[in-house]
C-alpha positions in Angstrom: 0.0 0.0 0.0 1.2 3.5 -0.8 2.1 5.9 2.0 -0.7 8.0 0.6 -4.0 6.4 1.6 -7.1 6.2 -0.6 -10.1 7.6 1.0 -12.9 5.3 1.9 -15.8 5.5 -0.6 -19.2 6.6 0.5 -21.2 3.4 1.1 -24.2 3.3 -1.3 -25.6 0.3 -3.1 -25.2 1.2 -6.8 -25.9 -2.0 -8.8 -28.7 -0.5 -10.8 -29.3 3.2 -11.6 -32.6 3.9 -13.3 -33.0 7.1 -15.3 -36.4 8.7 -15.2 -37.1 11.7 -17.5 -38.5 14.6 -15.4 -40.8 15.6 -18.3 -42.7 12.3 -17.6 -43.7 12.6 -13.9 -46.1 9.6 -14.3 -43.0 7.4 -14.2 -41.9 8.6 -10.8 -44.2 6.4 -8.6 -43.4 3.3 -10.5 -39.7 4.0 -10.2 -40.1 4.6 -6.5 -41.8 1.3 -5.9 -39.3 -0.6 -8.1 -36.1 -2.5 -7.3 -33.6 0.0 -8.5 -30.8 0.9 -6.0 -30.5 4.4 -7.4 -33.0 6.6 -9.2 -31.7 9.4 -11.4 -34.2 12.1 -12.1 -33.1 13.3 -15.5 -33.2 17.0 -16.6 -30.7 16.6 -19.5 -30.8 14.3 -22.5 -34.2 12.8 -21.9 -35.9 16.2 -21.8 -36.6 18.4 -24.9 -35.4 22.0 -24.7 -38.9 23.4 -24.5 -39.8 21.1 -21.7 -36.8 22.0 -19.4 -38.6 24.5 -17.1 -41.6 22.2 -16.6 -39.4 19.2 -16.0 -37.5 21.1 -13.4 -40.7 22.0 -11.6 -41.7 18.3 -11.8 -38.5 17.3 -10.1 -39.1 19.8 -7.3 -42.6 18.5 -6.7 -41.4 14.8 -6.7 -38.6 15.5 -4.2 -41.1 17.2 -1.9 -44.0 14.8 -2.2 -43.1 11.4 -3.6 -42.1 8.5 -1.3 -38.9 7.1 -2.6 -38.2 5.0 0.5 -34.5 4.5 1.3 -33.4 4.7 -2.4 -30.5 6.9 -3.3 -31.8 9.8 -5.4 -29.7 11.5 -7.9 -30.5 14.4 -10.3 -28.8 14.8 -13.7 -28.6 18.4 -14.4 -28.0 20.0 -17.7 -24.4 20.6 -18.8 -22.3 23.6 -17.8 -22.3 24.8 -21.5 -26.1 25.4 -21.3 -28.1 28.2 -19.8 -30.3 25.6 -17.9 -27.5 24.4 -15.6 -27.4 27.1 -12.9 -31.1 27.2 -12.6 -31.3 23.4 -12.3 -29.0 23.6 -9.2 -30.5 26.6 -7.6 -34.2 25.8 -8.0 -33.8 22.1 -7.0 -31.7 22.9 -3.9 -33.6 25.9 -2.7 -37.1 24.5 -3.3 -36.9 20.7 -2.6 -35.8 20.2 0.9 -33.2 17.6 1.8 -34.4 14.4 0.1 -31.9 14.7 -2.8 -28.7 12.7 -2.3 -26.6 13.4 -5.4 -26.3 15.8 -8.3 -24.9 14.2 -11.5 -22.9 16.5 -13.7 -22.8 15.5 -17.4 -20.0 15.9 -20.0 -17.4 16.9 -17.4 -14.2 18.0 -19.2 -12.0 19.4 -16.5 -11.7 19.6 -12.7 -12.9 23.2 -12.9 -16.3 22.0 -14.1 -16.7 20.0 -10.9 -15.5 23.0 -8.9 -18.1 25.3 -10.5 -21.0 23.1 -9.3 -19.4 22.4 -6.0 -19.2 26.2 -5.4 -22.9 26.7 -6.2 -23.9 23.7 -4.0 -21.7 24.9 -1.1 -23.1 28.4 -1.1 -26.7 27.2 -1.3 -26.2 24.8 1.5 -24.8 27.6 3.7 -27.6 30.0 2.7 -30.4 27.5 3.3 -29.0 25.7 6.3 -29.2 22.4 4.6 -28.0 19.7 7.0 -27.4 16.8 4.7 -24.3 17.3 2.6 -25.0 16.8 -1.1 -22.8 14.5 -3.0 -21.7 14.8 -6.6 -21.2 12.2 -9.4 -19.9 13.0 -12.9 -20.1 11.4 -16.3 -16.9 10.9 -18.3 -18.2 11.1 -21.8 -15.9 13.3 -23.8 -12.3 13.0 -25.1 -11.4 16.0 -22.8 -13.0 14.3 -19.9 -11.1 11.1 -20.4 -7.8 13.0 -20.9 -8.4 14.8 -17.6 -10.1 12.0 -15.7 -7.4 11.8 -12.9 -7.8 15.5 -12.1 -11.6 15.3 -12.3 -11.7 12.3 -9.9 -9.8 14.4 -7.3 -11.6 17.6 -7.9 -13.9 17.7 -4.9 -14.5 15.9 -1.6 -18.2 15.8 -2.5 -17.5 13.4 -5.4 -18.8 9.9 -4.9 -18.9 8.3 -8.4 -17.6 8.4 -11.9 -19.8 7.1 -14.7 -18.9 6.3 -18.3 -21.2 7.6 -21.1 -20.5 5.7 -24.3 -22.7 7.6 -26.8 -21.4 11.1 -26.2 -17.9 9.7 -25.8 -18.2 8.1 -29.3 -19.4 11.4 -30.8 -16.6 13.3 -29.1 -14.0 10.9 -30.4 -15.4 10.8 -33.9 -15.9 7.1 -33.7 -17.6 5.3 -36.5 -20.3 3.7 -34.5 -23.8 4.6 -33.5 -24.2 1.9 -30.8 -24.8 3.0 -27.2 -22.6 0.8 -25.1 -22.8 -2.3 -27.3 -20.2 -3.9 -29.6 -19.5 -3.0 -33.2 -19.1 -5.9 -35.7 -16.4 -4.0 -37.6 -14.2 -3.6 -34.5 -12.1 -6.7 -34.3 -9.0 -8.6 -35.4 -8.5 -11.1 -38.3 -6.6 -14.1 -37.2 -3.9 -15.9 -39.3 -5.2 -18.6 -41.7 -5.6 -22.1 -40.3 -4.5 -25.2 -42.2 -7.5 -25.0 -44.5 -6.9 -21.3 -45.2 -9.8 -20.1 -43.1 -9.3 -16.9 -41.1 -11.6 -16.2 -38.1 -12.7 -12.7 -37.2 -12.9 -11.9 -33.4 -14.9 -9.0 -32.2 -13.2 -6.7 -29.7 -14.6 -4.4 -27.0 -14.2 -0.9 -28.3 -15.1 0.5 -24.8 -12.4 -1.3 -22.9 -9.7 1.4 -22.8 -11.9 4.3 -21.6 -13.6 2.0 -19.1 -10.3 0.9 -17.6 -9.1 4.5 -17.4 -12.3 5.7 -15.7 -12.4 2.8 -13.2 -8.7 3.2 -12.3 -9.2 7.0 -11.7 -12.3 6.3 -9.6 -10.7 3.6 -7.4 -7.5 5.6 -6.9 -9.7 8.4 -5.4 -12.1 6.4 -3.4 -15.1 6.8 -5.8 -17.6 4.3 -7.2 -17.1 3.4 -10.9 -20.4 2.9 -12.7 -21.0 1.6 -16.2 -23.3 3.7 -18.4 -26.2 3.0 -20.7 -26.8 0.1 -23.0 -29.1 1.5 -25.7 -30.8 -1.6 -27.1 -33.2 -2.5 -24.2 -34.7 -5.2 -26.4 -31.4 -7.1 -26.1 -31.1 -8.5 -22.5 -28.3 -10.8 -23.5 -26.2 -8.0 -24.9 -26.9 -6.0 -21.7 -25.7 -9.0 -19.6 -22.5 -9.4 -21.6 -21.6 -5.7 -21.3 -22.4 -5.7 -17.6 -20.3 -8.8 -16.9 -17.3 -7.2 -18.6 -17.6 -4.0 -16.6 -18.2 -5.9 -13.3 -15.1 -7.9 -13.9 -13.2 -4.7 -14.5 -14.4 -3.3 -11.2 -17.6 -1.4 -11.8 -20.2 -1.5 -9.0 -23.2 -1.2 -11.2 -24.7 -0.1 -14.5 -27.4 2.3 -15.8 -30.9 1.2 -16.7 -32.5 3.3 -19.3 -35.6 1.0 -19.3 -37.2 -0.6 -16.2 -36.5 -4.1 -17.7 -32.8 -3.5 -17.3 -33.0 -3.0 -13.5 -33.4 -6.6 -12.6 -30.6 -7.5 -15.0 -28.2 -5.1 -13.3 -29.2 -6.1 -9.8 -28.6 -9.8 -10.6 -25.3 -9.2 -12.5 -23.8 -7.0 -9.8 -24.9 -9.1 -6.9 -22.1 -11.5 -5.8 -23.2 -15.1 -6.5 -24.1 -17.2 -3.4 -21.2 -19.5 -3.8 -18.8 -16.6 -4.1 -20.2 -15.1 -0.8 -19.9 -18.5 0.9 -16.3 -18.8 -0.2 -15.5 -15.3 0.9 -16.8 -16.1 4.4 -14.7 -19.2 4.5 -11.6 -17.2 3.5 -12.2 -14.8 6.4 -12.7 -17.6 8.8 -9.6 -19.5 7.7 -7.4 -16.4 7.6 -8.6 -15.5 11.1 -7.5 -18.9 12.4 -4.3 -18.7 10.4 -3.4 -15.3 11.9 -4.2 -16.6 15.4 -1.8 -19.4 14.8 0.9 -16.9 13.6 0.8 -17.8 9.9 0.4 -15.1 7.2 -1.0 -17.4 4.5 -3.0 -20.6 4.3 -4.2 -23.0 1.6 -7.9 -23.3 0.9 -9.2 -25.8 -1.6 -5.7 -26.1 -3.0 -5.3 -22.4 -3.5 -3.2 -19.9 -1.6 -5.0 -17.2 0.3 -3.2 -14.4 2.1 -3.7 -10.8 3.3 -4.9 -9.7 -0.1 -7.5 -12.4 0.0 -9.0 -10.8 3.1 -9.5 -7.5 1.3 -11.2 -9.3 -1.6 -13.4 -11.3 0.7 -14.4 -8.3 2.8 -15.6 -6.5 -0.3 -17.8 -9.5 -1.3 -19.2 -10.1 2.2 -19.9 -6.4 2.9 -21.7 -6.1 -0.5 -23.8 -9.1 0.3 -24.8 -7.5 3.6 -25.8 -4.3 1.9 -27.9 -6.2 -0.6 -29.7 -8.2 2.0 -30.5 -5.0 3.9 -32.0 -3.5 0.7 -34.0 -6.6 -0.1 -35.4 -6.6 3.4 -36.5 -3.0 3.1 -38.1 -3.6 -0.2 -40.0 -6.6 1.1 -41.3 -4.5 4.0 -42.8 -1.7 1.7 
């Protein structure tokens, strides 16, 4: 471990993050009663320009009146390059009490973008006497944002999560793809010919590099990395494949742009029962090993050591959080 410690992330269950357009308030109640860990009330891409003021008013009303239980509530504001942004922050914070947990900043390009919203939030909290400190989460979805991702991830103590937005990132990079988070059949490698002269073509993951950069920056700064949208909500198998890749890389969850994707995300980012069972065995065996004065021990023919304890703790603690959430849902 480095002499410089990594801060402990804010503990929030973030397997599924359901986006609900604030221009369609009839979706709020269903989202509130559903199984999503996080609900993102959306004022940005899902709302047409002419509907922005009304959508903002809908968000204020929902935050004051709707029962979202113990779910984490986030609000995606409009970008800093729009004239909607400042009013999103001011109106929501001054008119909607303390129910909101997070503000999501889209298309963040530099650390200064985060500072700008942090400054507004800090002043409003002081002016209104808000007791619950508001957190921030940002979307890395531009070439500039990826270039500056390390500085962005360290820009504010309010930051809790980094998200990857594939569609805007592709546009920013000039990529020849229109998929949102899915693969592209033209992005791959052609293998050498076999004995019969046949050459297989293997698809590659065109999102791998930006995802790894984003996840590393998040983890290095004690933030939650979260995978973004998968546009084809009629393709659950494609969603599962993308989610498995990001989970293996270290993401804690994934966006749901349709309610049908929530259950998929909850399942894919929940540690399997056998994995939780093994993690508990690791902790038990390592405790006995340390008591006996040994630093490592063999379990099922595999070496486990101090690093194994850290991995096992992550799995066991996540399982506890999930069990608590499921109990709360069952009681509603």
